[in-house]
PDB file of N, CA, C and O in Angstrom:
ATOM      1  N   MET A   1       0.847  -1.181   0.000  1.00  0.00           N
ATOM      2  CA  MET A   1       0.000   0.000   0.000  1.00  0.00           C
ATOM      3  C   MET A   1       0.893   1.245   0.000  1.00  0.00           C
ATOM      4  O   MET A   1       1.904   1.285   0.701  1.00  0.00           O
ATOM      5  N   ALA A   2       0.526   2.240  -0.772  1.00  0.00           N
ATOM      6  CA  ALA A   2       1.314   3.463  -0.876  1.00  0.00           C
ATOM      7  C   ALA A   2       1.191   4.284   0.402  1.00  0.00           C
ATOM      8  O   ALA A   2       0.155   4.282   1.067  1.00  0.00           O
ATOM      9  N   LYS A   3       2.262   4.977   0.725  1.00  0.00           N
ATOM     10  CA  LYS A   3       2.254   5.843   1.897  1.00  0.00           C
ATOM     11  C   LYS A   3       1.411   7.080   1.615  1.00  0.00           C
ATOM     12  O   LYS A   3       1.461   7.641   0.520  1.00  0.00           O
ATOM     13  N   ALA A   4       0.638   7.499   2.608  1.00  0.00           N
ATOM     14  CA  ALA A   4      -0.200   8.690   2.454  1.00  0.00           C
ATOM     15  C   ALA A   4       0.673   9.920   2.257  1.00  0.00           C
ATOM     16  O   ALA A   4       1.755  10.024   2.834  1.00  0.00           O
ATOM     17  N   ALA A   5       0.205  10.833   1.454  1.00  0.00           N
ATOM     18  CA  ALA A   5       0.941  12.074   1.201  1.00  0.00           C
ATOM     19  C   ALA A   5       0.954  12.937   2.464  1.00  0.00           C
ATOM     20  O   ALA A   5       0.026  12.895   3.272  1.00  0.00           O
ATOM     21  N   GLU A   6       1.999  13.700   2.613  1.00  0.00           N
ATOM     22  CA  GLU A   6       2.082  14.641   3.728  1.00  0.00           C
ATOM     23  C   GLU A   6       0.987  15.692   3.553  1.00  0.00           C
ATOM     24  O   GLU A   6       0.623  16.022   2.424  1.00  0.00           O
ATOM     25  N   PRO A   7       0.460  16.222   4.662  1.00  0.00           N
ATOM     26  CA  PRO A   7      -0.599  17.225   4.527  1.00  0.00           C
ATOM     27  C   PRO A   7      -0.082  18.488   3.841  1.00  0.00           C
ATOM     28  O   PRO A   7       1.027  18.946   4.117  1.00  0.00           O
ATOM     29  N   ALA A   8      -0.881  19.033   2.962  1.00  0.00           N
ATOM     30  CA  ALA A   8      -0.484  20.240   2.239  1.00  0.00           C
ATOM     31  C   ALA A   8      -0.871  21.496   2.998  1.00  0.00           C
ATOM     32  O   ALA A   8      -0.220  22.531   2.861  1.00  0.00           O
ATOM     33  N   LEU A   9      -1.936  21.412   3.803  1.00  0.00           N
ATOM     34  CA  LEU A   9      -2.420  22.577   4.538  1.00  0.00           C
ATOM     35  C   LEU A   9      -2.505  22.264   6.022  1.00  0.00           C
ATOM     36  O   LEU A   9      -2.865  21.159   6.430  1.00  0.00           O
ATOM     37  N   MET A  10      -2.160  23.275   6.819  1.00  0.00           N
ATOM     38  CA  MET A  10      -2.193  23.146   8.275  1.00  0.00           C
ATOM     39  C   MET A  10      -3.023  24.293   8.832  1.00  0.00           C
ATOM     40  O   MET A  10      -3.050  25.380   8.255  1.00  0.00           O
ATOM     41  N   ILE A  11      -3.706  24.052   9.962  1.00  0.00           N
ATOM     42  CA  ILE A  11      -4.533  25.071  10.589  1.00  0.00           C
ATOM     43  C   ILE A  11      -4.022  25.319  12.004  1.00  0.00           C
ATOM     44  O   ILE A  11      -3.706  24.380  12.735  1.00  0.00           O
ATOM     45  N   ALA A  12      -3.945  26.602  12.383  1.00  0.00           N
ATOM     46  CA  ALA A  12      -3.476  26.976  13.722  1.00  0.00           C
ATOM     47  C   ALA A  12      -4.518  26.560  14.752  1.00  0.00           C
ATOM     48  O   ALA A  12      -5.716  26.747  14.543  1.00  0.00           O
ATOM     49  N   THR A  13      -4.057  25.995  15.867  1.00  0.00           N
ATOM     50  CA  THR A  13      -4.970  25.507  16.902  1.00  0.00           C
ATOM     51  C   THR A  13      -5.132  26.486  18.056  1.00  0.00           C
ATOM     52  O   THR A  13      -5.943  26.252  18.953  1.00  0.00           O
ATOM     53  N   SER A  14      -4.365  27.591  18.049  1.00  0.00           N
ATOM     54  CA  SER A  14      -4.493  28.594  19.110  1.00  0.00           C
ATOM     55  C   SER A  14      -3.948  29.933  18.624  1.00  0.00           C
ATOM     56  O   SER A  14      -3.348  30.013  17.553  1.00  0.00           O
ATOM     57  N   ASN A  15      -4.157  30.980  19.413  1.00  0.00           N
ATOM     58  CA  ASN A  15      -3.605  32.307  19.128  1.00  0.00           C
ATOM     59  C   ASN A  15      -2.242  32.412  19.790  1.00  0.00           C
ATOM     60  O   ASN A  15      -2.078  31.979  20.930  1.00  0.00           O
ATOM     61  N   PHE A  16      -1.265  32.978  19.098  1.00  0.00           N
ATOM     62  CA  PHE A  16       0.035  33.231  19.703  1.00  0.00           C
ATOM     63  C   PHE A  16       0.831  34.203  18.843  1.00  0.00           C
ATOM     64  O   PHE A  16       0.510  34.432  17.677  1.00  0.00           O
ATOM     65  N   THR A  17       1.868  34.766  19.435  1.00  0.00           N
ATOM     66  CA  THR A  17       2.788  35.659  18.744  1.00  0.00           C
ATOM     67  C   THR A  17       4.196  35.137  18.945  1.00  0.00           C
ATOM     68  O   THR A  17       4.547  34.672  20.029  1.00  0.00           O
ATOM     69  N   GLY A  18       5.003  35.216  17.894  1.00  0.00           N
ATOM     70  CA  GLY A  18       6.386  34.762  17.986  1.00  0.00           C
ATOM     71  C   GLY A  18       7.234  35.449  16.948  1.00  0.00           C
ATOM     72  O   GLY A  18       6.726  36.197  16.112  1.00  0.00           O
ATOM     73  N   GLY A  19       8.520  35.198  17.000  1.00  0.00           N
ATOM     74  CA  GLY A  19       9.445  35.833  16.071  1.00  0.00           C
ATOM     75  C   GLY A  19       9.946  34.890  15.003  1.00  0.00           C
ATOM     76  O   GLY A  19      10.343  33.758  15.282  1.00  0.00           O
ATOM     77  N   ILE A  20       9.922  35.374  13.782  1.00  0.00           N
ATOM     78  CA  ILE A  20      10.489  34.647  12.639  1.00  0.00           C
ATOM     79  C   ILE A  20      11.294  35.638  11.819  1.00  0.00           C
ATOM     80  O   ILE A  20      10.776  36.675  11.404  1.00  0.00           O
ATOM     81  N   GLY A  21      12.548  35.324  11.589  1.00  0.00           N
ATOM     82  CA  GLY A  21      13.380  36.173  10.744  1.00  0.00           C
ATOM     83  C   GLY A  21      13.517  37.601  11.238  1.00  0.00           C
ATOM     84  O   GLY A  21      13.602  38.523  10.426  1.00  0.00           O
ATOM     85  N   GLY A  22      13.541  37.807  12.542  1.00  0.00           N
ATOM     86  CA  GLY A  22      13.727  39.140  13.089  1.00  0.00           C
ATOM     87  C   GLY A  22      12.468  39.982  13.158  1.00  0.00           C
ATOM     88  O   GLY A  22      12.546  41.170  13.472  1.00  0.00           O
ATOM     89  N   ARG A  23      11.328  39.413  12.877  1.00  0.00           N
ATOM     90  CA  ARG A  23      10.086  40.175  12.989  1.00  0.00           C
ATOM     91  C   ARG A  23       9.050  39.354  13.754  1.00  0.00           C
ATOM     92  O   ARG A  23       9.064  38.124  13.725  1.00  0.00           O
ATOM     93  N   ASN A  24       8.156  40.059  14.434  1.00  0.00           N
ATOM     94  CA  ASN A  24       7.092  39.387  15.172  1.00  0.00           C
ATOM     95  C   ASN A  24       5.945  39.056  14.234  1.00  0.00           C
ATOM     96  O   ASN A  24       5.616  39.827  13.333  1.00  0.00           O
ATOM     97  N   ILE A  25       5.352  37.912  14.459  1.00  0.00           N
ATOM     98  CA  ILE A  25       4.207  37.485  13.666  1.00  0.00           C
ATOM     99  C   ILE A  25       3.125  37.011  14.634  1.00  0.00           C
ATOM    100  O   ILE A  25       3.415  36.292  15.590  1.00  0.00           O
ATOM    101  N   THR A  26       1.890  37.410  14.388  1.00  0.00           N
ATOM    102  CA  THR A  26       0.766  36.992  15.209  1.00  0.00           C
ATOM    103  C   THR A  26      -0.031  35.950  14.442  1.00  0.00           C
ATOM    104  O   THR A  26      -0.440  36.177  13.303  1.00  0.00           O
ATOM    105  N   ILE A  27      -0.244  34.820  15.072  1.00  0.00           N
ATOM    106  CA  ILE A  27      -1.017  33.725  14.491  1.00  0.00           C
ATOM    107  C   ILE A  27      -2.338  33.657  15.244  1.00  0.00           C
ATOM    108  O   ILE A  27      -2.355  33.677  16.475  1.00  0.00           O
ATOM    109  N   ARG A  28      -3.417  33.579  14.529  1.00  0.00           N
ATOM    110  CA  ARG A  28      -4.746  33.461  15.123  1.00  0.00           C
ATOM    111  C   ARG A  28      -5.277  32.043  14.893  1.00  0.00           C
ATOM    112  O   ARG A  28      -5.042  31.439  13.846  1.00  0.00           O
ATOM    113  N   GLU A  29      -5.992  31.529  15.885  1.00  0.00           N
ATOM    114  CA  GLU A  29      -6.606  30.210  15.750  1.00  0.00           C
ATOM    115  C   GLU A  29      -7.457  30.172  14.488  1.00  0.00           C
ATOM    116  O   GLU A  29      -8.244  31.084  14.233  1.00  0.00           O
ATOM    117  N   GLY A  30      -7.297  29.124  13.706  1.00  0.00           N
ATOM    118  CA  GLY A  30      -8.073  28.973  12.477  1.00  0.00           C
ATOM    119  C   GLY A  30      -7.374  29.458  11.224  1.00  0.00           C
ATOM    120  O   GLY A  30      -7.842  29.196  10.116  1.00  0.00           O
ATOM    121  N   MET A  31      -6.247  30.168  11.380  1.00  0.00           N
ATOM    122  CA  MET A  31      -5.504  30.607  10.193  1.00  0.00           C
ATOM    123  C   MET A  31      -4.911  29.385   9.504  1.00  0.00           C
ATOM    124  O   MET A  31      -4.462  28.448  10.164  1.00  0.00           O
ATOM    125  N   ILE A  32      -4.910  29.401   8.186  1.00  0.00           N
ATOM    126  CA  ILE A  32      -4.438  28.268   7.393  1.00  0.00           C
ATOM    127  C   ILE A  32      -3.113  28.624   6.733  1.00  0.00           C
ATOM    128  O   ILE A  32      -2.952  29.703   6.163  1.00  0.00           O
ATOM    129  N   PHE A  33      -2.165  27.688   6.822  1.00  0.00           N
ATOM    130  CA  PHE A  33      -0.826  27.856   6.257  1.00  0.00           C
ATOM    131  C   PHE A  33      -0.457  26.614   5.455  1.00  0.00           C
ATOM    132  O   PHE A  33      -0.955  25.521   5.723  1.00  0.00           O
ATOM    133  N   ARG A  34       0.418  26.790   4.469  1.00  0.00           N
ATOM    134  CA  ARG A  34       0.998  25.633   3.790  1.00  0.00           C
ATOM    135  C   ARG A  34       1.880  24.891   4.785  1.00  0.00           C
ATOM    136  O   ARG A  34       2.446  25.509   5.688  1.00  0.00           O
ATOM    137  N   ALA A  35       2.003  23.600   4.637  1.00  0.00           N
ATOM    138  CA  ALA A  35       2.797  22.787   5.558  1.00  0.00           C
ATOM    139  C   ALA A  35       4.266  23.188   5.556  1.00  0.00           C
ATOM    140  O   ALA A  35       4.963  22.956   6.544  1.00  0.00           O
ATOM    141  N   ASP A  36       4.754  23.785   4.469  1.00  0.00           N
ATOM    142  CA  ASP A  36       6.163  24.165   4.405  1.00  0.00           C
ATOM    143  C   ASP A  36       6.423  25.610   4.848  1.00  0.00           C
ATOM    144  O   ASP A  36       7.546  26.100   4.725  1.00  0.00           O
ATOM    145  N   ASP A  37       5.398  26.292   5.361  1.00  0.00           N
ATOM    146  CA  ASP A  37       5.541  27.670   5.831  1.00  0.00           C
ATOM    147  C   ASP A  37       6.464  27.719   7.061  1.00  0.00           C
ATOM    148  O   ASP A  37       6.492  26.781   7.857  1.00  0.00           O
ATOM    149  N   MET A  38       7.210  28.808   7.205  1.00  0.00           N
ATOM    150  CA  MET A  38       8.135  28.957   8.333  1.00  0.00           C
ATOM    151  C   MET A  38       7.421  28.905   9.684  1.00  0.00           C
ATOM    152  O   MET A  38       7.987  28.387  10.647  1.00  0.00           O
ATOM    153  N   ALA A  39       6.202  29.422   9.781  1.00  0.00           N
ATOM    154  CA  ALA A  39       5.466  29.377  11.045  1.00  0.00           C
ATOM    155  C   ALA A  39       5.188  27.936  11.445  1.00  0.00           C
ATOM    156  O   ALA A  39       5.338  27.577  12.613  1.00  0.00           O
ATOM    157  N   VAL A  40       4.789  27.116  10.497  1.00  0.00           N
ATOM    158  CA  VAL A  40       4.511  25.698  10.775  1.00  0.00           C
ATOM    159  C   VAL A  40       5.801  24.974  11.116  1.00  0.00           C
ATOM    160  O   VAL A  40       5.819  24.128  12.010  1.00  0.00           O
ATOM    161  N   GLN A  41       6.871  25.293  10.420  1.00  0.00           N
ATOM    162  CA  GLN A  41       8.154  24.655  10.692  1.00  0.00           C
ATOM    163  C   GLN A  41       8.695  25.047  12.064  1.00  0.00           C
ATOM    164  O   GLN A  41       9.310  24.231  12.750  1.00  0.00           O
ATOM    165  N   THR A  42       8.464  26.299  12.460  1.00  0.00           N
ATOM    166  CA  THR A  42       8.966  26.809  13.740  1.00  0.00           C
ATOM    167  C   THR A  42       8.147  26.308  14.919  1.00  0.00           C
ATOM    168  O   THR A  42       8.711  25.964  15.958  1.00  0.00           O
ATOM    169  N   TRP A  43       6.822  26.263  14.775  1.00  0.00           N
ATOM    170  CA  TRP A  43       5.926  25.867  15.873  1.00  0.00           C
ATOM    171  C   TRP A  43       5.002  24.736  15.430  1.00  0.00           C
ATOM    172  O   TRP A  43       3.787  24.934  15.407  1.00  0.00           O
ATOM    173  N   PRO A  44       5.515  23.578  15.082  1.00  0.00           N
ATOM    174  CA  PRO A  44       4.663  22.497  14.563  1.00  0.00           C
ATOM    175  C   PRO A  44       3.588  22.040  15.562  1.00  0.00           C
ATOM    176  O   PRO A  44       2.527  21.563  15.160  1.00  0.00           O
ATOM    177  N   TYR A  45       3.866  22.186  16.847  1.00  0.00           N
ATOM    178  CA  TYR A  45       2.918  21.779  17.890  1.00  0.00           C
ATOM    179  C   TYR A  45       1.681  22.686  17.935  1.00  0.00           C
ATOM    180  O   TYR A  45       0.694  22.339  18.585  1.00  0.00           O
ATOM    181  N   ALA A  46       1.716  23.835  17.261  1.00  0.00           N
ATOM    182  CA  ALA A  46       0.615  24.786  17.288  1.00  0.00           C
ATOM    183  C   ALA A  46      -0.304  24.656  16.072  1.00  0.00           C
ATOM    184  O   ALA A  46      -1.194  25.482  15.870  1.00  0.00           O
ATOM    185  N   PHE A  47      -0.087  23.617  15.265  1.00  0.00           N
ATOM    186  CA  PHE A  47      -0.872  23.408  14.051  1.00  0.00           C
ATOM    187  C   PHE A  47      -1.307  21.951  13.957  1.00  0.00           C
ATOM    188  O   PHE A  47      -0.692  21.059  14.543  1.00  0.00           O
ATOM    189  N   ARG A  48      -2.374  21.736  13.212  1.00  0.00           N
ATOM    190  CA  ARG A  48      -2.783  20.370  12.887  1.00  0.00           C
ATOM    191  C   ARG A  48      -3.129  20.328  11.404  1.00  0.00           C
ATOM    192  O   ARG A  48      -3.474  21.346  10.804  1.00  0.00           O
ATOM    193  N   ALA A  49      -3.032  19.151  10.833  1.00  0.00           N
ATOM    194  CA  ALA A  49      -3.310  18.981   9.410  1.00  0.00           C
ATOM    195  C   ALA A  49      -4.795  19.163   9.136  1.00  0.00           C
ATOM    196  O   ALA A  49      -5.644  18.787   9.944  1.00  0.00           O
ATOM    197  N   ILE A  50      -5.087  19.737   8.001  1.00  0.00           N
ATOM    198  CA  ILE A  50      -6.465  19.833   7.541  1.00  0.00           C
ATOM    199  C   ILE A  50      -6.766  18.538   6.797  1.00  0.00           C
ATOM    200  O   ILE A  50      -6.057  18.166   5.862  1.00  0.00           O
ATOM    201  N   VAL A  51      -7.815  17.863   7.221  1.00  0.00           N
ATOM    202  CA  VAL A  51      -8.210  16.609   6.597  1.00  0.00           C
ATOM    203  C   VAL A  51      -9.430  16.881   5.727  1.00  0.00           C
ATOM    204  O   VAL A  51     -10.424  17.440   6.189  1.00  0.00           O
ATOM    205  N   ILE A  52      -9.341  16.481   4.475  1.00  0.00           N
ATOM    206  CA  ILE A  52     -10.449  16.657   3.545  1.00  0.00           C
ATOM    207  C   ILE A  52     -11.127  15.308   3.377  1.00  0.00           C
ATOM    208  O   ILE A  52     -10.506  14.334   2.951  1.00  0.00           O
ATOM    209  N   HIS A  53     -12.398  15.266   3.714  1.00  0.00           N
ATOM    210  CA  HIS A  53     -13.162  14.030   3.634  1.00  0.00           C
ATOM    211  C   HIS A  53     -13.966  14.006   2.344  1.00  0.00           C
ATOM    212  O   HIS A  53     -14.411  15.041   1.847  1.00  0.00           O
ATOM    213  N   GLU A  54     -14.140  12.802   1.813  1.00  0.00           N
ATOM    214  CA  GLU A  54     -14.974  12.637   0.623  1.00  0.00           C
ATOM    215  C   GLU A  54     -16.120  11.708   0.953  1.00  0.00           C
ATOM    216  O   GLU A  54     -15.929  10.697   1.628  1.00  0.00           O
ATOM    217  N   SER A  55     -17.302  12.040   0.486  1.00  0.00           N
ATOM    218  CA  SER A  55     -18.459  11.204   0.737  1.00  0.00           C
ATOM    219  C   SER A  55     -18.577  10.072  -0.285  1.00  0.00           C
ATOM    220  O   SER A  55     -19.341   9.128  -0.082  1.00  0.00           O
ATOM    221  N   ASN A  56     -17.827  10.165  -1.374  1.00  0.00           N
ATOM    222  CA  ASN A  56     -17.874   9.149  -2.415  1.00  0.00           C
ATOM    223  C   ASN A  56     -16.724   8.167  -2.214  1.00  0.00           C
ATOM    224  O   ASN A  56     -15.573   8.513  -2.480  1.00  0.00           O
ATOM    225  N   PRO A  57     -17.011   6.940  -1.746  1.00  0.00           N
ATOM    226  CA  PRO A  57     -15.926   5.993  -1.507  1.00  0.00           C
ATOM    227  C   PRO A  57     -15.370   5.371  -2.780  1.00  0.00           C
ATOM    228  O   PRO A  57     -14.320   4.731  -2.741  1.00  0.00           O
ATOM    229  N   GLU A  58     -16.049   5.544  -3.898  1.00  0.00           N
ATOM    230  CA  GLU A  58     -15.591   4.968  -5.156  1.00  0.00           C
ATOM    231  C   GLU A  58     -14.439   5.792  -5.729  1.00  0.00           C
ATOM    232  O   GLU A  58     -14.515   7.020  -5.769  1.00  0.00           O
ATOM    233  N   PRO A  59     -13.381   5.127  -6.167  1.00  0.00           N
ATOM    234  CA  PRO A  59     -12.289   5.887  -6.784  1.00  0.00           C
ATOM    235  C   PRO A  59     -12.744   6.486  -8.107  1.00  0.00           C
ATOM    236  O   PRO A  59     -13.568   5.910  -8.817  1.00  0.00           O
ATOM    237  N   ARG A  60     -12.203   7.629  -8.417  1.00  0.00           N
ATOM    238  CA  ARG A  60     -12.533   8.298  -9.680  1.00  0.00           C
ATOM    239  C   ARG A  60     -11.641   7.713 -10.765  1.00  0.00           C
ATOM    240  O   ARG A  60     -10.421   7.867 -10.728  1.00  0.00           O
ATOM    241  N   ILE A  61     -12.254   7.048 -11.721  1.00  0.00           N
ATOM    242  CA  ILE A  61     -11.501   6.417 -12.805  1.00  0.00           C
ATOM    243  C   ILE A  61     -11.974   7.017 -14.109  1.00  0.00           C
ATOM    244  O   ILE A  61     -13.169   7.050 -14.405  1.00  0.00           O
ATOM    245  N   GLU A  62     -11.033   7.482 -14.867  1.00  0.00           N
ATOM    246  CA  GLU A  62     -11.348   8.101 -16.143  1.00  0.00           C
ATOM    247  C   GLU A  62     -11.034   7.120 -17.256  1.00  0.00           C
ATOM    248  O   GLU A  62      -9.990   6.468 -17.233  1.00  0.00           O
ATOM    249  N   SER A  63     -11.923   7.007 -18.226  1.00  0.00           N
ATOM    250  CA  SER A  63     -11.694   6.137 -19.368  1.00  0.00           C
ATOM    251  C   SER A  63     -10.729   6.821 -20.321  1.00  0.00           C
ATOM    252  O   SER A  63     -10.951   7.964 -20.721  1.00  0.00           O
ATOM    253  N   ALA A  64      -9.665   6.130 -20.682  1.00  0.00           N
ATOM    254  CA  ALA A  64      -8.652   6.714 -21.554  1.00  0.00           C
ATOM    255  C   ALA A  64      -8.906   6.418 -23.019  1.00  0.00           C
ATOM    256  O   ALA A  64      -8.346   7.090 -23.885  1.00  0.00           O
ATOM    257  N   THR A  65      -9.734   5.432 -23.319  1.00  0.00           N
ATOM    258  CA  THR A  65      -9.978   5.075 -24.706  1.00  0.00           C
ATOM    259  C   THR A  65     -11.467   4.981 -24.972  1.00  0.00           C
ATOM    260  O   THR A  65     -12.273   4.884 -24.047  1.00  0.00           O
ATOM    261  N   ALA A  66     -11.822   5.011 -26.250  1.00  0.00           N
ATOM    262  CA  ALA A  66     -13.215   4.864 -26.652  1.00  0.00           C
ATOM    263  C   ALA A  66     -13.592   3.392 -26.569  1.00  0.00           C
ATOM    264  O   ALA A  66     -12.738   2.510 -26.650  1.00  0.00           O
ATOM    265  N   ALA A  67     -14.884   3.144 -26.407  1.00  0.00           N
ATOM    266  CA  ALA A  67     -15.392   1.773 -26.425  1.00  0.00           C
ATOM    267  C   ALA A  67     -15.335   1.243 -27.861  1.00  0.00           C
ATOM    268  O   ALA A  67     -15.216   2.031 -28.799  1.00  0.00           O
ATOM    269  N   PRO A  68     -15.418  -0.064 -28.045  1.00  0.00           N
ATOM    270  CA  PRO A  68     -15.367  -0.617 -29.411  1.00  0.00           C
ATOM    271  C   PRO A  68     -16.412   0.042 -30.314  1.00  0.00           C
ATOM    272  O   PRO A  68     -17.588   0.137 -29.963  1.00  0.00           O
ATOM    273  N   GLY A  69     -15.962   0.484 -31.461  1.00  0.00           N
ATOM    274  CA  GLY A  69     -16.846   1.108 -32.433  1.00  0.00           C
ATOM    275  C   GLY A  69     -17.061   2.602 -32.226  1.00  0.00           C
ATOM    276  O   GLY A  69     -17.724   3.247 -33.038  1.00  0.00           O
ATOM    277  N   GLU A  70     -16.509   3.164 -31.145  1.00  0.00           N
ATOM    278  CA  GLU A  70     -16.668   4.593 -30.859  1.00  0.00           C
ATOM    279  C   GLU A  70     -15.362   5.322 -31.182  1.00  0.00           C
ATOM    280  O   GLU A  70     -14.272   4.753 -31.133  1.00  0.00           O
ATOM    281  N   LYS A  71     -15.519   6.595 -31.512  1.00  0.00           N
ATOM    282  CA  LYS A  71     -14.349   7.448 -31.706  1.00  0.00           C
ATOM    283  C   LYS A  71     -14.265   8.382 -30.525  1.00  0.00           C
ATOM    284  O   LYS A  71     -15.285   8.869 -30.035  1.00  0.00           O
ATOM    285  N   ARG A  72     -13.060   8.634 -30.068  1.00  0.00           N
ATOM    286  CA  ARG A  72     -12.854   9.579 -28.963  1.00  0.00           C
ATOM    287  C   ARG A  72     -13.171  10.970 -29.440  1.00  0.00           C
ATOM    288  O   ARG A  72     -12.888  11.324 -30.584  1.00  0.00           O
ATOM    289  N   GLY A  73     -13.762  11.764 -28.560  1.00  0.00           N
ATOM    290  CA  GLY A  73     -14.095  13.155 -28.889  1.00  0.00           C
ATOM    291  C   GLY A  73     -12.846  14.009 -28.968  1.00  0.00           C
ATOM    292  O   GLY A  73     -11.857  13.743 -28.285  1.00  0.00           O
ATOM    293  N   ALA A  74     -12.890  15.007 -29.782  1.00  0.00           N
ATOM    294  CA  ALA A  74     -11.724  15.879 -29.941  1.00  0.00           C
ATOM    295  C   ALA A  74     -11.904  17.143 -29.149  1.00  0.00           C
ATOM    296  O   ALA A  74     -11.027  18.007 -29.156  1.00  0.00           O
TER     297      ALA A  74
END
């Protein structure tokens, strides 16, 4: 089984202020950051991954070819 991808988006779990690169930054609960953002890298304990749920359990499969006797649309 393939390993799950790392989360792309993280959400702040609390309000706090800290320093990054010589400047103060204020983080508010609920703010969303990319997982590779310096704030997430500096304070990983203050963020959690955003999980996106799907209601459709069927995998999305796209047909790459036409059925017998059919021509693919252009």
